[in-house]
N, C-alpha and C positions, 0 to 999 in steps of 0.2 A: 438407290437412295441419294437424295440431293446432298451435295457437299456442305451446304449451309446447315442443313438439319443435323448432319453428323457433327459438325463443329459446335453447334448449339448444344447437342447432347453431351459432348465432351466437356464443354464449359460448365454445364449444369452439374455434371457429376464431379468435377473437380471443385466446384464452389460449394457443393452440398455439405461436406463436413464442417466448413467454416460457419454455416448457418444453423447447424444443429444446436439444440439446447445443451448447455453445460450443466453439470451436476451442481445443485445448490447446496450450501452448507446446511447442516442439520438444524441449526438454530442460532440465536443471538450469542449464545455462549461460545460456540465455535468461531463465529466471526470476530468476537472480541478477543478470543485467544489468539487467532492469527494476527490481528492487529498488534497485540502485545508482543508477539514474537518478532514481528517486523520492526517494532519500535526498539526492542532490545538489540536486534541485529544492527540497526542503524547506529545506536550508541556504541556498540562494540567496535564497529568499523571505524567510527570517528576516533575512539580511543587508540586503536591500533595504528591509525595513520599519524595521530599526534605523537605516539611513542616513537614511531619510525622517523618522524621529522626531527624529534629531539636527538635521536641517535645519528642523524645525518643520512638516513636511508630513504627519505621521501622529499620530494621537492616542495617548495612553499606553496605552489599553486594547488597541489593535491591536499595540503593541509587546510588551506582556506576553503576549498570545496567541501571537504569532510566536515569542517566546523560549521559551515553554512547548512549543510544537510542535518547535522545534529541539532542545530538551533531551531531549524524549521520543525523537526520532529518534536522537540520539547515544547515549542509554542503550540503545536497542534494538540499535544496531550494536555496541556494546561487549558486550552480553550474547550476541549471536550469535557474535561473535568468540571470546569465552570458551568457548562451547559447541563451536565447531569445534576450538579448541586442545585442549580436554579430550578430544574424540573422537579426535583425532590421537594424543594421548598414550596413550589406552587401546589404540589399534591397535599402537603401538610396544611396549606391555607384553605383547602376546599372544605365547604361545609358537609357534614355527614348527615 
């Protein structure tokens, strides 16, 4: 067997698991549930870092980074809520 063919086979076999399809969530409810859990975890991490900074256990850089992540998460949640409300209002305006 040619060494290049063997190398190509090994490369293919090692790359194959990375290209396999991943399991998809069961539906939108599961996706929104996971997003909500990640949002809550981000808020909790930010609060924990803020408490640690107040007690002198965290550096100011970590506090600023945690607050920025928390602010971004809240802004994202507000934007998502606004889009959902806007879509709902559009549905209500549709003629039946």
